N, C-alpha and C positions, 0 to 999 in steps of 0.2 A: 585563769587565776581563780582564787577562792571567792573573789568579791565582784561578780559581774554587775555592770551598772543596770539598774532597774528602769522600767519605763517612767519617764517624768523626771529622772535625774539629768543633771546638765554637767557635762565634762568641762574642762578648762576651755576647749575650743567651741563649746556649744552652750555658753551662758545665755540667760535671758536678757533681752535688750534692757538697757537701764531706763528707769522711769524718768519723767520730766523732773527737772531740777526743783528741789523743794518739796517733792511728793512725800506724803506721810503714809507709811505702810501700816496696816493693822497689826496689833500686838501678836496675832497668832500667824502672821504671814512670814514664814521661815522657809528658806530654801534648804531642802534635804538633798545632799549631793553625795554620790558614791562614785569614786574614780577608780576604774580598774587598772591593773598593772602597777608599776612602781614609779611614783612621783619624785623627782629630784627635790631635795629639801629646799634649795634656794628658790625654786619656782613656787613651791608651796607658801614659803614665807612671804614672798613678793605678792602672791595672790591674796593672801590673808591681810596684808597691810593695805592693799588696794581696797578690800572689802570694808575694813575698819573706816578708811576715809570716806568711802561711799555711803555707809551707814550714818556717819556724822553728818554728811551733806544731805541726807535724806533721799539719795538717788538709788538705793539698793536695799533689799530686805536683809534681815539677819540670816545667819548661815550656820548649819551644822554640816560639816564636811568629813567624810570618812574615806580613808585611803591608806596605802602602804608606802613606805620609803625603801630604797635600797639600803644595804647596810651602812650605818654611820652612827656617829655620836654627836650629841648636841650639849652645849655648855650653857647652863643657867647662870644668872647674875652671881650666885654664890659658889660657883665652880672652883675647886681646889685642884691645881695641877698635879699635886701629889696623888690624886685619886683617878688619874688617866694613865693607863699602861699601854693599851692599843697595840698589841703585838701583831695583829692583822693588818695594821696600816690603814684602817678605815678613815675616811674624812671626818673632820671635826669642825662643827659649825657653832658659831655664837648665836644663841636663840633669842636672847632678850627677855626670856621668861624668867620667873623666879625658879629657885632650886639649883641643883648641881648638875652632874653629868647624867645623861640618859642615853640609852641605846635605842635606835629604831632599825627595823629591818623586815624583810619578807616574813610573812606569817604573823605579824603583829598588826592589830587594828589600831590605827591612830585616828583620833577624832579631834577635829578643830572646831571649837564652839565660839562663834563670833556673834555675841548678843549685846544688845543695848541695855545696860543697867540703868540708864536714865528713865527707862520705861518699865523696868522690872525690879526696881529697888536698888538704891546705891549702897550696897553692902557686899563687899568682896568676900567676907567670911561666910556669909549666907550663900553666896554663889558657889563657893568651893564646897560647902557642906551639901548643897543640893546636888551638885555634880557627883559627889561621892555616893549620894543615895540613889541617883540614876543608874550608875554603874553597878552598885551592889544589887539593886532590884533586877536589872537585866541579867546578871550572872545567876541570880536565884532561879530565873526561868529555864536555865540550863541545868539546874540541880546542883549548882556550886554555891556553898554557903561562904560567902565573902563578907569582909568587914573592914571598917576603918579603925585605925588606932590612934588616939590622941597623942600629939607630939611625934608621930612617926608618919612620914609622907607616904602615900600610895594606897593601894587596895590589897588587902591580905586574905590569906586562907590558912587553915590548919595544914601542917605538913609534917606527918609523922610526930615526933615529940617537941616539934618547934612550929614556927609560922614562916610562910614564904610569901614573897610579893608577886602578885599576878598582874598588877597594873600600877601605872604612874600617873600623877597629875601635876601639871605645871602650867600656871596661867600668868597672864600679864593683862593689865587693864590700862587703856589709853583713853583719857577723857570719858571714862565710864563705859567704854566699849571693850568687851572681853577679846583676848587673843589666846592662841594655843588651846590647850585642853587636856586630853588624856591619851593614854595608850593601854591596850589590854593584850596580853600575850595569848594569842590563840594557839599557834603552833610555830614559833620562831626557833631558830638555832640558838638553844640556851647557852652553849659555850661562848657565843659572841659577848655575852655580858661579863665575861671574865676580863674584858679589856678596860673596865672601869670599876669603881665602887659605885654601884647603882644608887643614885640619889644620896650618896654619901653614907649609906647604911651597909656596913660590912658584915655585921653579925647575923644577918639572915639571908637565906638563899632566894633565888628567883625561881619561879615555876610558870607552868603554862597550862592552858586548858587541855592541850594534847597530852601533856604529861599526866594529867589527872584523869585521862581516859574519856574526855568529852569529844564526841565525834562531830564533825562539821561545825566546830565551835565558832568559827568567825561568821558564817552565814547566819547561824542561829542567834548569835549575839547581836549582829546588826538588826535582825528582825525584833528582838526584845527591846533593843534601844529605841526603835521607831515607835513601838507600841507604848513605851513608857515616856515618850516626849512630852505629852500633855501634862502628866503628873509632875514631871520635873519642872516645867514652866510654872505651874501652879504653885509648887513648893518654893519657888523664888520669891513669890509674893506672900509667903506665909499661909497659903491655903493648900488644902489636900483635895484632890479631885474625887468626887463622890462616884461610887460604883453605880 
């Protein structure tokens, strides 16, 4: 697969032992996990929910988890059934996050970001803004000029005479611990997006790094994300990491 696990990453079957109950993890102690292959969505959702509970209990560190799913659609809390066509018959899952319908599938980098905003600022808007900045900065390392658009969900790029969506963001916060996160289209089958109105936005197309001519997009994007993690965390607290 395009996303081999790196040394020091923990798969679902190889997670670090939980710490003693009530342990306090340093603010910079975050598990960075890259899972190879295709992870079934229900398994990922259950794992994410377990981690949220463990963070709240102080028995596990925060988590950034990179993975891929088999082809599927997820429905956010604002999903409108009129925006689901699904001619391929892909499974549809209730996600519990904000937003509308989203596609996930092979060739798409999904990132689940499970952070404790009790320690990083109880500001959901600032968290989403920082997440956008992290993704945009990582894409810039690949030579992709991406941007966010006020009142339009997602990560965008110029696409001929219009704009196209290259990434989606959808989050949920439970007792100030974040769930879900983002997806970036490295090289998925773009025709699969025709089964929905992506995030409820019909007037703009969807694109990918592959369509833009970026080679090894997923591996390079993962590396750029890892390199920018510190700056992302600093930005959550209203600080910018000094060079």
